[in-house]
LUMDOLUM-144117 format. One record per residue (C-alpha): residue number from 1; residue in three letters; x, y, z. Coordinates in nm, 2 decimals. Layout:
BEGIN
{NUM "ala" {X Y Z}};
...
# end
This chain:
BEGIN
{1 "met" {0.44 -0.27 4.57}};
{2 "glu" {0.68 0.02 4.51}};
{3 "gly" {0.74 0.05 4.89}};
{4 "val" {0.84 -0.31 4.92}};
{5 "phe" {1.07 -0.29 4.61}};
{6 "ala" {1.22 0.04 4.73}};
{7 "ala" {1.31 -0.11 5.06}};
{8 "lys" {1.49 -0.40 4.90}};
{9 "his" {1.64 -0.22 4.60}};
{10 "pro" {1.65 0.15 4.65}};
{11 "glu" {1.91 0.20 4.38}};
{12 "glu" {1.67 0.06 4.11}};
{13 "leu" {1.37 0.27 4.22}};
{14 "asp" {1.40 0.53 3.94}};
{15 "thr" {1.44 0.26 3.67}};
{16 "val" {1.13 0.07 3.80}};
{17 "arg" {0.93 0.39 3.81}};
{18 "ala" {1.02 0.46 3.45}};
{19 "leu" {0.92 0.11 3.35}};
{20 "his" {0.59 0.15 3.53}};
{21 "glu" {0.52 0.48 3.36}};
{22 "arg" {0.59 0.33 3.01}};
{23 "met" {0.37 0.03 3.08}};
{24 "arg" {0.10 0.26 3.22}};
{25 "ser" {0.12 0.48 2.91}};
{26 "arg" {0.09 0.18 2.67}};
{27 "arg" {-0.21 0.05 2.86}};
{28 "asp" {-0.38 0.39 2.86}};
{29 "arg" {-0.32 0.43 2.49}};
{30 "arg" {-0.45 0.08 2.42}};
{31 "asn" {-0.76 0.15 2.63}};
{32 "arg" {-0.82 0.48 2.45}};
{33 "phe" {-0.79 0.30 2.12}};
{34 "phe" {-1.06 0.05 2.21}};
{35 "his" {-1.29 0.28 2.41}};
{36 "ser" {-1.25 0.62 2.25}};
{37 "ala" {-1.29 0.77 1.90}};
{38 "asp" {-0.97 0.98 1.92}};
{39 "leu" {-0.74 0.71 1.79}};
{40 "leu" {-0.96 0.57 1.51}};
{41 "asp" {-0.72 0.69 1.25}};
{42 "leu" {-0.47 0.42 1.36}};
{43 "ser" {-0.65 0.16 1.15}};
{44 "leu" {-0.50 0.11 0.80}};
{45 "thr" {-0.75 0.15 0.52}};
{46 "pro" {-0.70 0.05 0.16}};
{47 "arg" {-0.70 0.42 0.07}};
{48 "met" {-0.42 0.49 0.32}};
{49 "cys" {-0.21 0.21 0.16}};
{50 "leu" {-0.28 0.34 -0.19}};
{51 "glu" {-0.18 0.69 -0.09}};
{52 "ser" {0.14 0.56 0.08}};
{53 "phe" {0.25 0.36 -0.22}};
{54 "cys" {0.17 0.64 -0.46}};
{55 "asp" {0.36 0.88 -0.24}};
{56 "leu" {0.65 0.65 -0.23}};
{57 "phe" {0.67 0.65 -0.61}};
{58 "asp" {0.64 1.03 -0.62}};
{59 "tyr" {0.90 1.06 -0.35}};
{60 "gly" {1.15 0.84 -0.54}};
{61 "leu" {1.10 1.04 -0.85}};
{62 "lys" {1.16 1.37 -0.66}};
{63 "leu" {1.47 1.23 -0.50}};
{64 "phe" {1.63 1.05 -0.79}};
{65 "gly" {1.46 1.20 -1.10}};
{66 "asp" {1.53 1.03 -1.43}};
{67 "glu" {1.73 0.75 -1.26}};
{68 "trp" {1.42 0.65 -1.06}};
{69 "ala" {1.20 0.66 -1.37}};
{70 "lys" {1.45 0.44 -1.56}};
{71 "ala" {1.47 0.20 -1.27}};
{72 "val" {1.09 0.17 -1.24}};
{73 "gly" {1.05 0.15 -1.62}};
{74 "gly" {1.33 -0.11 -1.64}};
{75 "ala" {1.13 -0.35 -1.42}};
{76 "gly" {0.82 -0.38 -1.64}};
{77 "asn" {0.60 -0.54 -1.38}};
{78 "leu" {0.69 -0.27 -1.13}};
{79 "glu" {0.58 0.00 -1.37}};
{80 "thr" {0.26 -0.19 -1.43}};
{81 "tyr" {0.20 -0.21 -1.05}};
{82 "glu" {0.26 0.16 -1.02}};
{83 "leu" {0.01 0.23 -1.29}};
{84 "leu" {-0.25 0.00 -1.13}};
{85 "leu" {-0.20 0.17 -0.79}};
{86 "arg" {-0.24 0.51 -0.94}};
{87 "leu" {-0.55 0.40 -1.13}};
{88 "glu" {-0.70 0.26 -0.81}};
{89 "arg" {-0.63 0.59 -0.64}};
{90 "ala" {-0.79 0.78 -0.93}};
{91 "ala" {-1.09 0.55 -0.91}};
{92 "leu" {-1.15 0.66 -0.55}};
{93 "arg" {-1.21 1.01 -0.68}};
{94 "asp" {-1.38 0.90 -1.00}};
{95 "pro" {-1.55 0.56 -1.01}};
{96 "ala" {-1.56 0.58 -1.40}};
{97 "val" {-1.19 0.51 -1.39}};
{98 "ser" {-1.25 0.17 -1.23}};
{99 "ile" {-1.50 0.08 -1.50}};
{100 "gln" {-1.25 0.18 -1.77}};
{101 "leu" {-0.98 -0.02 -1.60}};
{102 "met" {-1.20 -0.33 -1.58}};
{103 "lys" {-1.27 -0.31 -1.95}};
{104 "val" {-0.90 -0.30 -2.03}};
{105 "leu" {-0.83 -0.59 -1.80}};
{106 "gln" {-1.12 -0.80 -1.92}};
{107 "asp" {-1.04 -0.76 -2.28}};
{108 "trp" {-0.66 -0.82 -2.25}};
{109 "pro" {-0.54 -1.16 -2.36}};
{110 "arg" {-0.46 -1.41 -2.09}};
{111 "asn" {-0.16 -1.64 -2.07}};
{112 "ser" {-0.24 -1.98 -2.19}};
{113 "ser" {-0.20 -2.30 -1.99}};
{114 "ser" {0.07 -2.41 -2.23}};
{115 "gly" {0.30 -2.17 -2.07}};
{116 "arg" {0.33 -1.93 -2.36}};
{117 "lys" {0.31 -1.57 -2.25}};
{118 "val" {0.06 -1.42 -2.49}};
{119 "gly" {-0.08 -1.15 -2.26}};
{120 "ile" {-0.14 -1.11 -1.89}};
{121 "gln" {-0.20 -1.35 -1.61}};
{122 "ile" {-0.45 -1.20 -1.37}};
{123 "ala" {-0.66 -1.34 -1.09}};
{124 "thr" {-1.02 -1.42 -1.16}};
{125 "his" {-1.16 -1.13 -0.95}};
{126 "pro" {-1.00 -0.82 -1.11}};
{127 "glu" {-1.21 -0.59 -0.91}};
{128 "asp" {-1.00 -0.66 -0.60}};
{129 "leu" {-0.68 -0.46 -0.60}};
{130 "his" {-0.46 -0.73 -0.44}};
{131 "leu" {-0.58 -0.97 -0.71}};
{132 "arg" {-0.52 -0.72 -0.98}};
{133 "leu" {-0.16 -0.70 -0.87}};
{134 "ala" {-0.13 -1.06 -0.98}};
{135 "val" {-0.05 -0.93 -1.33}};
{136 "val" {0.26 -1.11 -1.45}};
{137 "asn" {0.31 -1.00 -1.80}};
{138 "gly" {0.12 -0.73 -1.98}};
{139 "gly" {0.41 -0.57 -2.16}};
{140 "ser" {0.44 -0.22 -2.28}};
{141 "ala" {0.12 -0.23 -2.47}};
{142 "leu" {-0.08 -0.29 -2.15}};
{143 "arg" {0.11 -0.02 -1.97}};
{144 "asn" {0.04 0.22 -2.26}};
{145 "arg" {-0.34 0.15 -2.22}};
{146 "leu" {-0.32 0.19 -1.85}};
{147 "arg" {-0.12 0.52 -1.88}};
{148 "ala" {-0.39 0.65 -2.12}};
{149 "leu" {-0.65 0.60 -1.85}};
{150 "leu" {-0.45 0.83 -1.62}};
{151 "ala" {-0.41 1.10 -1.88}};
{152 "pro" {-0.62 1.41 -1.82}};
{153 "ala" {-0.93 1.41 -2.05}};
# end
């Protein structure tokens, strides 16, 4: 094909060759992904997501110090989410953390159907991280309990 194209458009030959090379490279990478074990780490795992979010919180704190801590603390739900992510990561190393977290979440008051915020609103399957993050209002008392689970024993 290149010969036919080169005869008709010799001035574009280098551009077309570069395009072909990029396409070939993408195809080869895709094929290696599906037929080789050397690219298995391209999949996203829950652990990678937890590590990424926790690193993001750590990085923000390193870059912006107290201003970052104030901003995260000023948005109560964001602080709660950070604590839940950190606890989930800690539970990967120590499954007992997950059991302790479940106890806190199971015992915590739920919001009533009347609309009054008396505690937290959480999904019915608190063992799933994405459902745990449905926490709407736990307030500082819940965050203090969660923080205590992260404290070194």
